[in-house]
Residue frames as a rotation matrix with the C-alpha (Angstrom) as fourth column:
MET 1
-0.491 -0.798 0.350 22.07
-0.046 0.425 0.904 81.37
-0.870 0.428 -0.245 150.15
LYS 2
-0.478 0.207 -0.853 21.65
-0.847 -0.364 0.387 81.44
-0.231 0.908 0.350 146.37
LYS 3
0.617 0.771 0.158 19.28
-0.606 0.593 -0.530 79.09
-0.503 0.231 0.833 144.54
PHE 4
-0.031 -0.674 0.738 20.93
0.140 0.728 0.671 75.92
-0.990 0.124 0.071 143.19
GLN 5
0.722 0.114 -0.682 22.24
-0.618 -0.337 -0.710 76.33
-0.311 0.935 -0.172 139.67
TYR 6
0.420 -0.594 0.686 24.05
0.430 0.796 0.426 73.66
-0.799 0.116 0.590 137.68
ARG 7
-0.034 -0.502 -0.864 26.64
-0.511 -0.734 0.447 75.26
-0.859 0.457 -0.232 135.44
LEU 8
-0.926 -0.370 -0.080 26.54
-0.271 0.503 0.820 72.38
-0.263 0.781 -0.566 132.98
GLU 9
-0.139 0.962 0.236 22.72
-0.026 0.235 -0.972 72.32
-0.990 -0.142 -0.007 132.67
ARG 10
0.433 0.344 -0.833 22.83
-0.775 -0.329 -0.539 73.30
-0.460 0.879 0.124 129.00
ILE 11
-0.581 -0.628 -0.518 25.36
-0.786 0.598 0.157 70.57
0.211 0.498 -0.841 128.18
LEU 12
-0.821 0.270 0.503 23.16
-0.068 0.829 -0.555 68.13
-0.567 -0.490 -0.662 130.06
GLN 13
0.273 0.942 -0.196 20.08
-0.291 -0.113 -0.950 69.24
-0.917 0.317 0.244 127.94
LEU 14
0.179 -0.281 -0.943 22.12
-0.982 -0.108 -0.154 68.82
-0.059 0.954 -0.295 124.83
LYS 15
-0.864 -0.494 0.095 23.14
-0.501 0.862 -0.079 65.32
-0.043 -0.116 -0.992 125.89
LYS 16
-0.417 0.808 0.416 19.56
0.024 0.467 -0.884 64.43
-0.909 -0.358 -0.215 126.59
HIS 17
0.465 0.556 -0.689 18.49
-0.605 -0.369 -0.706 65.79
-0.647 0.745 0.165 123.18
ASP 18
-0.290 -0.678 -0.675 21.34
-0.947 0.304 0.101 63.84
0.136 0.669 -0.730 121.49
GLU 19
-0.872 0.014 0.489 20.14
-0.186 0.915 -0.358 60.68
-0.452 -0.403 -0.796 123.24
LYS 20
0.154 0.982 0.106 16.62
-0.049 0.115 -0.992 61.15
-0.987 0.147 0.066 122.01
ASP 21
0.353 -0.053 -0.934 17.94
-0.918 -0.214 -0.335 61.67
-0.183 0.975 -0.124 118.42
LYS 22
-0.690 -0.697 -0.197 19.90
-0.720 0.688 0.088 58.42
0.074 0.203 -0.976 118.75
GLN 23
-0.556 0.615 0.559 16.91
0.007 0.676 -0.737 56.57
-0.831 -0.406 -0.381 120.02
LYS 24
0.454 0.749 -0.483 14.94
-0.445 -0.278 -0.851 57.92
-0.771 0.602 0.207 117.07
ASN 25
-0.025 -0.577 -0.816 17.66
-0.999 0.054 -0.008 56.91
0.048 0.815 -0.578 114.62
LEU 26
-0.886 -0.361 0.291 17.73
-0.415 0.897 -0.151 53.45
-0.207 -0.254 -0.945 116.16
GLY 27
-0.178 0.922 0.343 14.02
-0.051 0.340 -0.939 53.09
-0.983 -0.185 -0.014 115.83
GLU 28
0.554 0.308 -0.773 14.17
-0.729 -0.268 -0.630 54.01
-0.401 0.913 0.076 112.19
ALA 29
-0.477 -0.751 -0.457 16.97
-0.866 0.489 0.102 51.51
0.147 0.444 -0.884 111.62
THR 30
-0.789 0.255 0.558 14.90
-0.059 0.874 -0.483 48.80
-0.611 -0.414 -0.675 113.28
GLN 31
0.345 0.928 -0.143 11.85
-0.291 -0.040 -0.956 49.74
-0.892 0.371 0.256 111.14
LYS 32
0.145 -0.300 -0.943 14.01
-0.989 -0.081 -0.126 49.34
-0.039 0.950 -0.309 108.03
ILE 33
-0.873 -0.482 0.074 14.99
-0.487 0.871 -0.067 45.87
-0.032 -0.094 -0.995 109.14
PHE 34
-0.403 0.805 0.435 11.38
0.004 0.477 -0.879 44.97
-0.915 -0.353 -0.196 109.78
ASN 35
0.491 0.585 -0.646 10.29
-0.617 -0.290 -0.732 46.26
-0.615 0.757 0.219 106.37
GLN 36
-0.240 -0.608 -0.757 13.13
-0.950 0.306 0.055 44.40
0.198 0.732 -0.651 104.59
ASN 37
-0.909 -0.053 0.413 12.23
-0.182 0.942 -0.280 41.16
-0.374 -0.330 -0.867 106.46
ARG 38
0.009 0.997 0.075 8.69
-0.126 0.075 -0.989 41.66
-0.992 0.000 0.126 105.36
LYS 39
0.340 -0.031 -0.940 9.83
-0.909 -0.266 -0.320 42.04
-0.240 0.963 -0.118 101.71
LEU 40
-0.676 -0.706 -0.212 11.80
-0.727 0.686 0.034 38.82
0.122 0.177 -0.977 102.03
LEU 41
-0.627 0.528 0.573 8.85
-0.012 0.728 -0.685 37.02
-0.779 -0.437 -0.450 103.37
LYS 42
0.386 0.791 -0.475 6.79
-0.519 -0.239 -0.820 38.30
-0.762 0.563 0.318 100.39
PHE 43
-0.186 -0.588 -0.787 9.46
-0.976 0.205 0.077 36.94
0.116 0.782 -0.612 98.01
LEU 44
-0.927 -0.241 0.288 9.22
-0.317 0.913 -0.255 33.62
-0.202 -0.328 -0.923 99.77
GLN 45
-0.185 0.944 0.274 5.44
-0.019 0.275 -0.961 33.56
-0.983 -0.183 -0.033 99.58
THR 46
0.367 0.266 -0.891 5.49
-0.821 -0.358 -0.445 34.58
-0.437 0.895 0.087 95.90
ARG 47
-0.512 -0.663 -0.546 7.84
-0.839 0.523 0.151 31.77
0.185 0.536 -0.824 95.09
ILE 48
-0.836 0.276 0.474 5.68
-0.050 0.822 -0.568 29.27
-0.546 -0.498 -0.673 97.02
ASN 49
0.184 0.956 -0.228 2.58
-0.268 -0.175 -0.947 30.46
-0.946 0.235 0.224 95.09
THR 50
0.198 -0.111 -0.974 4.36
-0.976 -0.116 -0.186 30.22
-0.092 0.987 -0.132 91.81
GLN 51
-0.877 -0.478 -0.046 5.62
-0.480 0.876 0.051 26.68
0.016 0.067 -0.998 92.52
GLY 52
-0.404 0.805 0.434 2.01
0.091 0.508 -0.857 25.76
-0.910 -0.307 -0.279 93.32
GLN 53
0.479 0.620 -0.621 0.82
-0.572 -0.316 -0.757 27.13
-0.666 0.718 0.203 89.94
GLN 54
-0.221 -0.601 -0.768 3.64
-0.964 0.255 0.078 25.32
0.149 0.758 -0.635 88.17
ARG 55
-0.879 -0.079 0.471 2.64
-0.229 0.935 -0.271 22.09
-0.419 -0.346 -0.839 89.80
LYS 56
0.098 0.994 0.043 -0.87
-0.123 0.055 -0.991 22.51
-0.988 0.092 0.128 88.57
CYS 57
0.430 0.052 -0.901 0.50
-0.861 -0.277 -0.427 23.00
-0.272 0.959 -0.075 85.07
LEU 58
-0.589 -0.807 -0.043 2.50
-0.798 0.572 0.189 19.80
-0.128 0.145 -0.981 85.27
GLY 59
-0.265 0.607 0.749 -0.64
-0.187 0.730 -0.657 17.62
-0.946 -0.314 -0.080 85.38
GLY 60
0.803 0.586 0.106 -1.36
0.004 0.172 -0.985 18.08
-0.595 0.792 0.136 81.70
ARG 61
0.717 -0.521 0.463 0.70
0.642 0.235 -0.730 18.72
0.272 0.820 0.503 78.65
ILE 62
0.147 -0.787 -0.599 4.11
0.706 -0.341 0.621 20.24
-0.693 -0.514 0.506 79.22
ASN 63
0.931 0.063 0.361 4.53
0.299 -0.700 -0.649 23.72
0.211 0.711 -0.670 77.68
ILE 64
0.047 -0.996 -0.075 8.25
0.988 0.058 -0.143 24.45
0.147 -0.067 0.987 77.25
ILE 65
-0.342 -0.261 0.903 7.80
0.345 -0.929 -0.138 28.11
0.874 0.264 0.407 76.81
GLN 66
0.642 0.595 0.483 5.78
-0.262 -0.421 0.868 28.39
0.720 -0.684 -0.114 79.98
HIS 67
0.811 -0.445 -0.380 8.49
0.582 0.550 0.599 26.41
-0.057 -0.707 0.705 81.94
LEU 68
-0.222 -0.913 0.341 11.18
0.872 -0.342 -0.350 28.69
0.437 0.220 0.872 80.56
GLY 69
0.010 0.287 0.958 9.21
-0.148 -0.947 0.285 31.69
0.989 -0.145 0.033 81.80
TYR 70
0.953 0.287 -0.093 8.91
0.029 0.220 0.975 30.06
0.301 -0.932 0.202 85.19
SER 71
0.398 -0.889 -0.225 12.62
0.914 0.405 0.016 29.41
0.077 -0.212 0.974 85.16
ARG 72
-0.343 -0.439 0.831 13.39
0.461 -0.849 -0.258 33.00
0.818 0.294 0.494 84.34
TYR 73
0.447 0.628 0.637 10.98
-0.273 -0.583 0.766 34.14
0.852 -0.516 -0.089 87.01
TYR 74
0.913 -0.158 -0.376 12.62
0.403 0.491 0.772 31.86
0.063 -0.857 0.512 89.67
ARG 75
-0.087 -0.992 0.086 16.04
0.952 -0.109 -0.286 33.22
0.293 0.057 0.955 88.73
GLN 76
-0.231 0.082 0.970 14.71
0.028 -0.996 0.091 36.81
0.973 0.048 0.227 89.02
LEU 77
0.807 0.545 0.227 13.06
-0.210 -0.094 0.973 36.04
0.551 -0.833 0.039 92.46
LYS 78
0.664 -0.607 -0.437 16.26
0.748 0.544 0.380 34.40
0.007 -0.579 0.816 93.68
LYS 79
-0.346 -0.740 0.576 18.30
0.711 -0.608 -0.353 37.40
0.612 0.288 0.737 92.52
GLU 80
0.086 0.458 0.885 15.93
-0.259 -0.847 0.464 39.74
0.962 -0.269 0.046 94.31
GLU 81
0.938 0.266 -0.221 15.98
0.104 0.393 0.914 37.62
0.330 -0.880 0.341 97.38
LEU 82
0.212 -0.935 -0.284 19.76
0.962 0.250 -0.105 37.56
0.169 -0.251 0.953 97.52
THR 83
-0.510 -0.359 0.782 19.96
0.304 -0.925 -0.226 41.30
0.805 0.122 0.581 97.01
GLY 84
0.521 0.731 0.441 17.27
-0.286 -0.337 0.897 41.68
0.805 -0.593 0.034 99.81
ARG 85
0.806 -0.229 -0.546 19.42
0.573 0.535 0.621 39.57
0.150 -0.813 0.562 102.13
GLU 86
-0.260 -0.949 0.178 22.44
0.882 -0.308 -0.357 41.79
0.394 0.064 0.917 101.40
ILE 87
-0.235 0.265 0.935 20.44
-0.133 -0.962 0.239 44.85
0.963 -0.069 0.261 102.08
LEU 88
0.835 0.545 -0.078 19.21
-0.017 0.167 0.986 43.27
0.550 -0.822 0.148 105.32
LYS 89
0.319 -0.797 -0.512 22.79
0.933 0.360 0.020 42.59
0.169 -0.484 0.858 106.40
ALA 90
-0.532 -0.587 0.610 23.64
0.537 -0.791 -0.294 46.25
0.655 0.171 0.736 105.72
PHE 91
0.232 0.697 0.679 20.66
-0.310 -0.608 0.731 47.45
0.922 -0.380 0.074 107.66
GLU 92
0.879 0.108 -0.464 21.59
0.356 0.496 0.792 45.18
0.316 -0.861 0.398 110.61
LYS 93
-0.116 -0.987 -0.108 25.11
0.956 -0.081 -0.281 46.48
0.269 -0.136 0.954 110.59
ASP 94
-0.432 0.102 0.896 23.72
0.057 -0.989 0.140 50.05
0.900 0.111 0.421 110.56
ARG 95
0.615 0.765 0.190 21.42
-0.182 -0.096 0.979 49.24
0.767 -0.636 0.080 113.42
GLU 96
0.529 -0.553 -0.643 24.32
0.827 0.505 0.246 47.76
0.189 -0.662 0.725 115.48
ARG 97
-0.512 -0.770 0.382 26.30
0.704 -0.630 -0.327 50.95
0.492 0.102 0.864 114.85
LYS 98
-0.212 0.519 0.828 23.43
-0.229 -0.850 0.475 53.11
0.950 -0.089 0.299 115.94
GLN 99
0.811 0.443 -0.383 22.78
0.198 0.408 0.891 50.99
0.551 -0.798 0.243 118.98
ARG 100
0.040 -0.883 -0.469 26.39
0.978 0.130 -0.162 51.58
0.204 -0.452 0.868 120.02
GLU 101
-0.640 -0.190 0.744 26.00
0.271 -0.962 -0.012 55.24
0.719 0.194 0.668 119.40
LEU 102
0.395 0.880 0.263 22.84
-0.158 -0.217 0.963 55.16
0.905 -0.422 0.053 121.59
VAL 103
0.674 -0.139 -0.726 24.72
0.676 0.513 0.529 53.42
0.299 -0.847 0.440 124.39
ASP 104
-0.452 -0.888 -0.081 27.51
0.868 -0.418 -0.267 55.90
0.204 -0.191 0.960 124.28
ALA 105
-0.462 0.312 0.831 25.07
-0.072 -0.946 0.315 58.86
0.884 0.086 0.459 124.31
THR 106
0.669 0.718 -0.193 23.28
0.070 0.198 0.978 57.33
0.740 -0.667 0.082 127.24
LYS 107
0.241 -0.721 -0.649 26.57
0.951 0.308 0.011 56.98
0.192 -0.620 0.760 129.09
GLN 108
-0.699 -0.524 0.486 27.42
0.501 -0.844 -0.190 60.62
0.510 0.111 0.853 128.44
ARG 109
0.005 0.825 0.564 24.02
-0.233 -0.548 0.803 61.73
0.973 -0.136 0.189 129.63
LYS 110
0.753 0.305 -0.583 24.31
0.400 0.492 0.774 59.69
0.523 -0.816 0.248 132.80
ILE 111
-0.224 -0.947 -0.231 27.72
0.915 -0.123 -0.384 61.14
0.335 -0.298 0.894 133.50
TYR 112
-0.742 -0.014 0.670 26.30
-0.023 -0.999 -0.047 64.70
0.670 -0.050 0.741 133.48
GLU 113
0.463 0.874 0.147 23.23
-0.232 -0.040 0.972 63.69
0.855 -0.484 0.184 135.50
LYS 114
0.546 -0.252 -0.799 25.49
0.757 0.557 0.342 62.08
0.360 -0.791 0.495 138.11
LEU 115
-0.629 -0.763 0.150 27.68
0.666 -0.628 -0.401 65.28
0.400 -0.153 0.904 138.17
LYS 116
-0.325 0.577 0.749 24.54
-0.312 -0.813 0.491 67.34
0.893 -0.074 0.445 138.66
GLU 117
0.673 0.602 -0.430 23.28
0.161 0.448 0.879 65.01
0.722 -0.661 0.204 141.40
ARG 118
0.016 -0.776 -0.630 26.70
0.965 0.178 -0.194 65.33
0.263 -0.605 0.752 143.22
ARG 119
-0.762 -0.320 0.563 26.67
0.284 -0.946 -0.153 69.11
0.582 0.044 0.812 142.91
HIS 120
0.140 0.893 0.428 23.14
-0.326 -0.366 0.871 69.27
0.935 -0.261 0.240 144.25
GLU 121
0.649 0.037 -0.760 24.12
0.613 0.566 0.551 67.07
0.450 -0.824 0.345 147.16
LYS 122
-0.471 -0.842 -0.263 27.14
0.860 -0.373 -0.348 69.34
0.195 -0.390 0.900 147.89
TYR 123
-0.551 0.303 0.777 24.84
-0.115 -0.950 0.289 72.39
0.826 0.070 0.559 147.63
ILE 124
0.556 0.824 -0.113 22.44
-0.040 0.162 0.986 70.80
0.830 -0.543 0.123 150.15
LYS 125
0.313 -0.522 -0.793 25.29
0.930 0.339 0.143 70.07
0.195 -0.782 0.592 152.58
ASP 126
-0.728 -0.622 0.288 26.66
0.559 -0.782 -0.278 73.57
0.398 -0.042 0.917 152.24
LEU 127
-0.227 0.745 0.627 23.26
-0.239 -0.667 0.706 74.94
0.944 0.011 0.329 152.78
GLU 128
0.691 0.465 -0.553 22.70
0.334 0.473 0.815 72.86
0.641 -0.748 0.171 155.91
LEU 129
-0.153 -0.864 -0.479 26.13
0.971 -0.041 -0.236 73.83
0.184 -0.502 0.845 157.18
THR 130
-0.794 -0.186 0.579 25.38
0.199 -0.979 -0.041 77.48
0.574 0.083 0.814 156.69
LEU 131
0.335 0.901 0.277 21.97
-0.256 -0.196 0.947 77.19
0.907 -0.388 0.165 158.40
GLN 132
0.576 -0.113 -0.809 23.67
0.702 0.576 0.419 75.36
0.419 -0.810 0.411 161.31
LYS 133
-0.552 -0.832 -0.046 26.30
0.769 -0.487 -0.415 78.10
0.323 -0.265 0.909 161.60
GLU 134
-0.516 0.426 0.743 23.61
-0.198 -0.904 0.380 80.79
0.833 0.049 0.551 161.65
GLN 135
0.618 0.717 -0.323 21.66
0.073 0.357 0.931 78.83
0.783 -0.599 0.168 164.33
ASP 136
0.159 -0.675 -0.720 24.90
0.960 0.276 -0.047 78.46
0.231 -0.684 0.692 166.45
GLU 137
-0.761 -0.470 0.448 25.50
0.399 -0.883 -0.249 82.20
0.512 -0.011 0.859 166.11
LEU 138
0.015 0.858 0.514 21.92
-0.355 -0.476 0.805 83.04
0.935 -0.194 0.297 167.17
ALA 139
0.735 0.312 -0.603 22.22
0.373 0.557 0.742 80.74
0.567 -0.770 0.293 170.14
ALA 140
-0.258 -0.869 -0.422 25.61
0.935 -0.116 -0.334 82.19
0.241 -0.481 0.843 171.16
GLN 141
-0.711 0.033 0.702 24.17
0.019 -0.998 0.065 85.74
0.703 0.060 0.709 170.89
SER 142
0.369 0.927 0.069 21.07
-0.190 0.002 0.982 84.70
0.910 -0.375 0.177 172.90
PHE 143
0.483 -0.347 -0.804 23.28
0.796 0.557 0.238 83.18
0.365 -0.755 0.545 175.57
MET 144
-0.636 -0.771 0.006 25.49
0.716 -0.593 -0.369 86.33
0.288 -0.231 0.930 175.74
TYR 145
-0.388 0.578 0.718 22.37
-0.221 -0.815 0.536 88.54
0.895 0.049 0.444 175.92
LYS 146
0.651 0.663 -0.369 21.06
0.130 0.381 0.915 86.52
0.748 -0.644 0.162 178.85
LEU 147
0.085 -0.742 -0.665 24.36
0.969 0.218 -0.119 86.75
0.233 -0.634 0.737 180.68
LYS 148
-0.803 -0.394 0.447 24.26
0.378 -0.917 -0.129 90.58
0.460 0.065 0.885 180.38
LEU 149
0.068 0.880 0.470 20.73
-0.189 -0.451 0.872 91.02
0.980 -0.148 0.135 181.76
PRO 150
-0.770 -0.314 0.555 20.44
-0.544 -0.131 -0.829 91.62
0.332 -0.941 -0.070 185.49
VAL 151
-0.479 0.632 -0.609 18.30
0.513 0.765 0.390 89.08
0.712 -0.125 -0.691 187.46
ASN 152
-0.127 0.555 0.822 15.44
-0.550 -0.729 0.407 90.69
0.826 -0.400 0.398 189.55
C-alpha cells in the first residue's frame, strides 16, 4: 500500500506559518505596551523629582519666574502623560485585536491538524484491513493446498 500522504499538508504548513506570524505580531504589540508603560512611569518619576526640587525652592525666597517655569513644565508633563495614556489605550486595543487573530489562526491550524490525524487513522485502519485480507487469502490458499496433497 502507498505511503501516507495528506493532501492538505501544504495548507497545514501555511496555517502553522500564519499562526507563528500572529504570535510574533502579538509579541510586538505586547512589547509596545510594555515600552509605553515604561515611558509613563518615567513621566511620573520626572514629575515627582520636579516636585521635590520645587519644594526645596519654597524654603527661601519665592521666585515667580521659576514657579511659572515649573507650572509650564507641569502642564507639558501632564499633556505628554495624557497623550501617552491615549497611545497606551490604542496599543491595548491593537493587542486585543491581534490576540483574537492569533486565537482564530490557532483554531484554523488545529482544524487542519485534526483532519490530518483523522485521515492518518483512516489510513492505518485501511492498511490493517488490507493486511488482514492478505493474511486471510494466504491462509485460505494454504488450507486449499493442504487439502490437495495426498497423505502418505
